C-alpha positions as CSV (number, residue, x, y, z in Angstrom):
1,X,73.1,-70.3,59.7
2,X,71.3,-70.5,63.0
3,X,67.5,-70.7,63.1
4,X,64.9,-71.7,65.7
5,X,61.1,-71.6,65.8
6,X,61.1,-68.2,67.6
7,X,63.4,-66.5,65.1
8,X,61.4,-67.8,62.1
9,X,58.1,-66.6,63.5
10,X,59.7,-63.3,64.4
11,X,61.0,-63.0,60.8
12,X,57.5,-63.7,59.4
13,X,55.9,-61.2,61.7
14,X,58.5,-58.6,60.7
15,X,57.7,-59.1,57.0
16,X,54.0,-59.0,57.6
17,X,54.2,-55.7,59.5
18,X,56.1,-54.1,56.6
19,X,53.7,-55.6,54.1
20,X,50.7,-54.2,55.9
21,X,52.2,-50.7,56.1
22,X,53.1,-50.7,52.4
23,X,49.6,-51.9,51.5
24,X,48.2,-49.0,53.5
25,X,50.4,-46.5,51.6
26,X,49.4,-47.9,48.2
27,X,45.6,-47.8,48.8
28,X,43.1,-45.0,48.7
29,X,40.7,-46.9,51.0
30,X,41.3,-45.0,54.2
31,X,38.0,-43.2,54.1
32,X,35.1,-44.6,52.1
33,X,32.1,-42.6,50.9
34,X,28.6,-43.8,50.1
35,X,28.4,-46.3,47.3
36,X,27.6,-44.9,43.8
37,X,26.1,-46.9,41.0
38,X,27.7,-46.2,37.6
39,X,25.7,-47.1,34.6
40,X,27.5,-47.9,31.4
41,X,25.7,-48.1,28.1
42,X,28.2,-48.3,25.3
43,X,26.7,-49.4,21.9
44,X,28.5,-52.4,20.4
45,X,30.3,-51.8,17.1
46,X,28.7,-53.2,14.0
47,X,30.1,-56.5,12.7
48,X,33.2,-55.9,10.7
49,X,34.0,-57.7,7.5
50,X,36.8,-60.1,8.0
51,X,38.3,-63.2,6.7
52,X,38.5,-66.6,8.4
53,X,41.9,-65.8,9.9
54,X,40.9,-62.5,11.6
55,X,39.3,-62.0,15.0
56,X,36.8,-59.3,16.0
57,X,37.2,-58.0,19.6
58,X,34.1,-56.6,21.2
59,X,34.9,-53.9,23.7
60,X,31.5,-52.4,24.4
61,X,29.3,-53.5,27.4
62,X,26.1,-52.6,29.0
63,X,25.4,-52.7,32.7
64,X,26.1,-51.1,36.0
65,X,28.7,-51.4,38.7
66,X,28.9,-50.2,42.3
67,X,31.9,-48.1,43.3
68,X,32.8,-46.1,46.4
69,X,34.7,-42.8,46.3
70,X,37.6,-43.0,48.7
71,X,40.3,-40.9,50.2
72,X,43.7,-42.2,51.2
73,X,47.0,-40.9,52.5
74,X,48.4,-40.4,48.9
75,X,45.6,-41.5,46.6
76,X,42.0,-40.7,46.1
77,X,39.2,-42.1,44.0
78,X,36.4,-39.8,42.9
79,X,33.3,-40.2,40.7
80,X,33.5,-37.8,37.7
81,X,30.2,-36.3,36.6
82,X,28.7,-37.5,33.4
83,X,29.4,-35.4,30.3
84,X,26.9,-34.8,27.6
85,X,26.2,-38.1,25.8
86,X,28.5,-39.9,28.1
87,X,28.4,-41.7,31.4
88,X,29.8,-41.0,34.9
89,X,33.1,-42.7,35.6
90,X,35.5,-43.3,38.5
91,X,38.9,-41.7,38.5
92,X,41.7,-42.8,40.8
93,X,45.1,-41.1,41.2
94,X,47.3,-39.1,43.5
95,X,46.2,-35.8,44.9
96,X,46.4,-33.2,42.1
97,X,47.7,-30.6,44.4
98,X,51.0,-29.4,45.8
99,X,52.1,-30.1,49.4
100,X,51.1,-26.6,50.3
101,X,47.5,-27.3,49.3
102,X,47.2,-30.3,51.6
103,X,46.2,-30.0,55.3
104,X,49.3,-29.6,57.5
105,X,48.1,-32.6,59.6
106,X,48.1,-34.8,56.4
107,X,51.6,-33.6,55.4
108,X,52.9,-34.5,58.9
109,X,51.2,-37.9,58.7
110,X,52.7,-38.5,55.3
111,X,56.2,-37.7,56.5
112,X,55.9,-39.7,59.7
113,X,54.4,-42.8,58.0
114,X,57.0,-42.7,55.2
115,X,59.8,-42.5,57.8
116,X,58.3,-45.3,59.9
117,X,57.7,-47.5,56.9
118,X,61.2,-46.9,55.6
119,X,62.8,-47.8,58.9
120,X,60.5,-50.9,59.0
121,X,61.9,-52.0,55.6
122,X,65.5,-51.6,56.8
123,X,64.6,-53.6,59.9
124,X,63.2,-56.3,57.7
125,X,66.3,-56.4,55.6
126,X,68.5,-56.6,58.7
127,X,66.3,-59.4,60.0
128,X,67.2,-61.4,56.8
129,X,70.9,-61.0,57.9
130,X,70.2,-62.4,61.4
131,X,70.3,-66.0,60.2
132,X,73.9,-65.6,59.1
133,X,75.2,-62.7,61.1
134,X,74.3,-62.4,64.8
135,X,76.7,-59.6,65.8
136,X,77.4,-56.2,64.2
137,X,80.1,-54.1,65.8
138,X,79.7,-56.1,69.1
139,X,75.9,-55.5,69.1
140,X,73.4,-58.2,68.6
141,X,71.6,-58.0,65.2
142,X,68.4,-58.9,66.9
143,X,68.6,-56.0,69.4
144,X,69.5,-53.6,66.5
145,X,66.5,-54.9,64.5
146,X,64.3,-54.6,67.6
147,X,65.3,-51.0,68.1
148,X,64.5,-50.2,64.5
149,X,61.1,-51.9,64.9
150,X,60.4,-49.8,68.0
151,X,61.5,-46.5,66.2
152,X,59.4,-47.3,63.2
153,X,56.5,-48.0,65.4
154,X,56.8,-44.6,67.1
155,X,56.8,-42.8,63.8
156,X,53.8,-44.8,62.5
157,X,51.9,-44.1,65.7
158,X,52.6,-40.4,65.3
159,X,51.4,-40.5,61.7
160,X,48.3,-42.4,62.4
161,X,47.4,-40.2,65.3
162,X,47.9,-37.0,63.4
163,X,46.1,-38.1,60.2
164,X,42.5,-37.8,61.5
165,X,43.2,-34.1,62.3
166,X,43.0,-33.5,58.5
167,X,39.4,-34.7,58.3
168,X,38.1,-31.3,58.8
169,X,39.4,-30.0,55.4
170,X,37.2,-29.1,52.5
171,X,38.1,-32.1,50.4
172,X,37.0,-34.5,53.1
173,X,33.8,-32.6,53.9
174,X,32.8,-32.6,50.2
175,X,32.9,-36.4,50.3
176,X,31.9,-37.1,53.9
177,X,29.5,-34.3,54.6
178,X,29.7,-31.2,56.8
179,X,29.8,-33.3,60.0
180,X,33.3,-34.5,59.1
181,X,35.9,-33.0,61.4
182,X,38.9,-33.8,63.5
183,X,38.7,-37.5,64.5
184,X,35.2,-37.6,63.0
185,X,34.6,-39.3,59.6
186,X,31.2,-37.8,59.2
187,X,29.1,-39.8,56.7
188,X,32.2,-41.8,55.6
189,X,33.3,-45.1,57.0
190,X,36.8,-46.3,57.9
191,X,38.4,-48.4,55.1
192,X,40.6,-51.4,55.3
193,X,43.8,-49.5,54.6
194,X,43.6,-47.5,57.8
195,X,43.1,-50.8,59.7
196,X,46.0,-52.2,57.8
197,X,48.2,-49.4,59.0
198,X,47.1,-49.9,62.6
199,X,47.7,-53.6,62.4
200,X,51.2,-53.1,60.9
201,X,52.1,-50.6,63.5
202,X,50.9,-52.9,66.3
203,X,52.9,-55.8,64.8
204,X,56.0,-53.5,64.7
205,X,55.8,-53.0,68.4
206,X,55.3,-56.7,69.0
207,X,58.4,-57.4,66.9
208,X,60.4,-54.9,68.9
209,X,59.7,-56.7,72.2
210,X,59.9,-60.1,70.5
211,X,63.5,-59.4,69.3
212,X,64.8,-59.4,72.9
213,X,63.4,-62.9,73.5
214,X,64.7,-64.1,70.1
215,X,68.2,-62.9,71.0
216,X,68.1,-64.9,74.2
217,X,66.9,-68.1,72.5
218,X,69.5,-67.8,69.8
219,X,72.3,-67.3,72.4
220,X,71.2,-70.4,74.4
221,X,73.7,-73.1,75.5
222,X,72.3,-75.6,73.1
223,X,72.9,-73.3,70.1
224,X,76.5,-72.5,71.3
225,X,77.1,-76.2,71.6
226,X,76.0,-76.9,68.1
227,X,78.3,-74.2,66.8
228,X,81.3,-75.5,68.7
229,X,80.7,-78.9,67.0
230,X,81.3,-77.2,63.7
231,X,77.8,-77.3,62.4
232,X,77.3,-74.7,59.7
233,X,73.5,-75.0,59.7
234,X,71.8,-75.2,63.0
235,X,68.0,-75.5,63.2
236,X,66.6,-75.6,66.7
237,X,62.9,-76.3,66.4
């Protein structure tokens, strides 16, 4: 096992980039609509007759909560209109449509970001092997992981660049107003998930360049000397 400060930091950055991308996929907060106040007025149930060993659970509550309808790459959160005698509520879930009903730009963005994130996950897994295995088929594991980081970054850049082209569709305009269009969020604001995807992509490109430097430090004379001495765990900090 061979570690140094640079390789540890590189590993942490690789895990962070993958985590940021996965977080973006799993959130609907790419585009945020105007806040909506939901009022809830559920009458509390009457006290139930019970013995000393039983417990009554009160599930009703009265109050209001602020929510924001949102649109994401895969998920959306909308405010459902109040039914007669009921209250408005927020519903979150995947788009209830087939791929053919989604804008072509969004489908391309989905495919590109899934591919990029998948490659990033593989790069992170290969990074975990780098502490114990430095060469795979006569190629440095760091250079292999760096290449995978770069390839993942390219796919993610493509996906993030194409996604705003879908903002002119009817679904987005219903939430963000008629001014919403390509690369224009209209009355909506950019959510944290989109920034998370951008940060993860930028970190992927940093990791791709960083991998070259890590390979040089791991292959230094000092590291080789420690290995020749028979040390099975080398930590160069």
